N, C-alpha and C positions, 0 to 999 in steps of 0.2 A: 845260751845261744845268742850271738850278736844279731841285732836287728837294725844296724846302722848301714846296711848295704842296700842300695837301690836296685830293684829288679824291673827290667823292661820285659813285658809279657805280650806276645803276639804270635800269630801263625807264621810259619815259614813263608817267605816271599811276600811279606806284608810291609817291607820297608824297614825291618828291624836292624839290618846291617847299616843302611844309610844313616839311620837315626843314631846307632851306636857310634859311628864315625863322627857325627855332629857333637855328641856328648863328649867324646874323647878329645875333641879339639878345644874344649873349654879348659882353661888353665886350672880350674879347681876340681875337675872331674877326671877320674881314672877309670876308663871302661875296660873291663877284662874280657870282653867278647862273649861268645856263645858258650854257655856252661850247663847245658841240659844234662850232662853226665852226673852232675851233683845229685840229681833226683832220679834219673833214669834207672840206676842200678841200686837204689836204696829202697828196701821193702820193709813193711811192718813185720816185726817178729816178737811176739809176746814173750818168748823165751830169752831174749837178749836183754841185758841190764838197761839199755837205753830205749828198748821197745822197737828198735829198727836195726836192720843188718844190711850191709853192702854185699852184692854179688861181686866179689873181688875179681873173679875170673873174667866176667863180662866187662867189668870196669877197665881192666888192663887191656882188653881187646878194642875198647872204644877209641876210634880214630881221633876224636876231638880231645879226649883225655890225654892220649899219647902225645898230642901236640901242645898240651897246656903247660908243660914244664913243672907241674906239681909233683911233689914227692908223695909216696904212699907208705906211711909209717906202718911197720908190720904189727905193732902192738895196739893199734887203734882200729875201731870198727864202729858201725852205727853212727849215732849222733856225735860221738867223740871224733870220728873221722871227718864227718861233715864240718864240725867246728874247726878242725885243723885245716881243712881245705880253705874255709873262709878266712882263717888267719893268714894263710899263705897268699891268698888273693888280695888281701888288704896290705900286704907288705909292699913298701915303696910308695904308698899313697901320700905319705908325709902330712897326715892330718886332713887330706882332701876327701872328696866323696868318691866311693867306689861303686860302680854299677855293673850289672851282669844282664845278659839277655837269656831268657828261657822261652821255649815255644810250647811247652807241655808241662804236665805235672804241677799245675798251679794249686791243685788240692793238697799235694804233699807240702808245697811251699807254705801255704797258709796254716796247715796243721803244725808244722815244725817251727815256723817263724811268724807267728800270728800278728806281730806288730810291724812287719816289714812294709816299707813304702813300695808301691807298684805303679808303674806307668803302663796302662793297657793301650796298646797300639793296634788299631784295626784298619784294614784296607778292604775295598770292594772285592768280594770273593771272586767275581768274574775275572778281575785282573790277577788275583792270586792264583787262580786255577790255570789261567793262560800261561803264567810264568812257570808254574809247576810242571806243565806239559813240556815247556822248553827245556826244563832241567832233566827230563826223562823219567820223572818219578811216576807219572801216569801218562796215558796216551789219549784220554778223553777228558773233557772238562767235567763231565758228570762224575767221574771217579776222582779227578784232581781236586775237586772242592772238598773232598772228604776230610783232609787234615785241617782245613779252615774250620769246618763244622765242629770237629773234635775240640779244637782250641777254644772256640767261642762258646760251645755248650758247657765246657768245663768252667769257663769264666762265669757263666750264668749261675752255676751251682754254688760258687763261692762268694760272688759279689754281694749278695744280700747280707752276709755276715761280716762284711768288712766295715771298718770305720770310714766314713766319707773323707776324712782328713788324710787317710793313708793311700788314697787312690787318685790317680789323674787319668782321665779319659782323653785319648788323643787319636784323631783320625788322620790317616796318611794324606788324604786329599786336602784337608785343611792345612796340614803342615806345608805342603808344596805351594798352595795358593796364597798363604799369608804368613810366610816364614818368620819375620821378626816378631809379630804379635804373638803367634803361637809359641815360639821359643821363649819369649819373655814369660809366658804363663808356665811353661815347663820349668824354667829356672826358679820362678817364685815357689812352685811346688817343692822343688828339690831343696831350696833354701840357700841359693847362691845368686849373685847378681848376673844379669844377662851380659854376655860378652860377644862382640861381633866375630870373634875368632871361630865361633861355632860354624859360621858360614864358609870358612876356608878349608873345611875338611878334605875337599877334593884335591887340594894342592899336594897332599902327601899320601894319596891313596889311588887305587885304580878306578875308583868311582868318579863319575862326572859330577858337575855342579847340579844343584836342585833344578829339576826340569818338570814344569807342570804338564808337559806333553806326555808324561808317563801315566797321567790320569785317564781313565776311560779308554784304554787301549783296546779293550774287548769290543768296543763299538766298531773299530776299524779292522780288527784282525781275527774276529771270530764270526762264524756264520750263525744266522738266527736259530737254526735247529740246535746247535751246540749250546747256545745260551738258554734256549727253552728247556733243554734237558737239565742243565745245571740249576736253573731257577726252580724247577719242579722239586729238586732235592733239597735246596737250601732256602726256599722262600720264607719260611717262618723266622729263621734266624736273621736273614737279610733284612726283613722288615723291622725286626727289633733293633737292628743296628742303623736303621734309617736309610737303607739302600732300596730305592724304588725298583719294582720289577719292570722289565721291558715289555712284557705281554702277559695276558692272563695265564695262570698256571695250568699246564696240561701234563699230567704225569705219564711218563712212558709206559707202555704196556709191557707184558711179559716178554714178547718176542723182541721188542726194542731193547729191553734191559739185557737180554741174552746177547743180542748183537753188540751192544756196548761193551759187555764183559769180554767177548772174544776180541774185539778191536783193541781193547785196553791191554789184554794179556799179550797179544801179538806185538803191539807197539812197544811195550816195555821190554820184551825179549829182543826186538830189533835194536832198540837203543842200547841195551846192555851189551849185545854182541858187537855193535859198532864201536862202543867205547872200550870194552875190556877184551874182546875176542871171545869166540864161542867156548874155547877150552876153559878159560878162567871163569866166565860168567856161569856156565852150567856146572863147572867143577865146584864152585862155591856152594851151589844149591845141593849137589849130590853129596859132598862131604859133610854138609850140615845135616842132611837127612839121614845119612848113614852113621852120623856121630863119629866121624874120623877126625878127632880133634886136632891132631898134629898137622894133618894135611890141610884141614880147614883153616887153621891159623896161618899156614904158609901162603895159601891162596889169598886170604884176606889181606895179608901184608903186601902182596904184590898188587892187589887191586887198590890198596890205599895209596901206593905210589902214583898210580895212574890218576886216581881221584884228586890227589893234591895238585897235579899238573893242571887240572881244570878249575881249581878254585880261583875266584876273582879277588 
């Protein structure tokens, strides 16, 4: 299994897309984008010759996979199929460095590619959660911080077993405040010379130039109660990552958690209905629950078209 692919690991809304665009602007680096599907649908299977097996049905329904342009050889499965995917992703690199973004499944990555180089990108979870709410994934900061916690707790489980030379720790806030110095360190870790072209990524993308104003938006755009609830849930991991709490921890009581749950559920429904329409949004849930696979696939395809229109 090849170990010469660079992986960028961080929670969704942690700046991984901006960082991906920076790397891709480097003349020696070819960044292939978000590739979580490589591990999302790959499961341990002691009965398979490689010890792993893909859920091919779910893989073929994955919107990111469908947009990837990768071919799915009928005769390959498990680690043989993963190896083929990585070969396809390296095609066209002309000897340069290939990098991929993943936001989860770092434990699978380390188990299968134990020598892979990994850049761990972390951002203040209060800004991550605020951005996640804006995406419609959740409606409360208390719930929206959940995926950040899952990503970071998974990292804490694997990091002690990694060779220090294969890991580069990177904070989003440091990146925006001291771009050249931080990017020089990134390039040294990757094994290539620093190129100022990295800073021109916004010229060919829909993203703006690096903006330190994106740091600590939670202080301006979230109310203290929302932040208190989030910090009560994430305090331990936040402190391990060096993010100071804004106030002493006060865990929400049972009634507060029930209220947050109702607000979150209703907010997600409202966002989904506004984006996809009630028929599509609830039709997807109903056909999945009833296991009406043909109808469910049609609805997912229609929702995917709408989802693509909102991609940045």
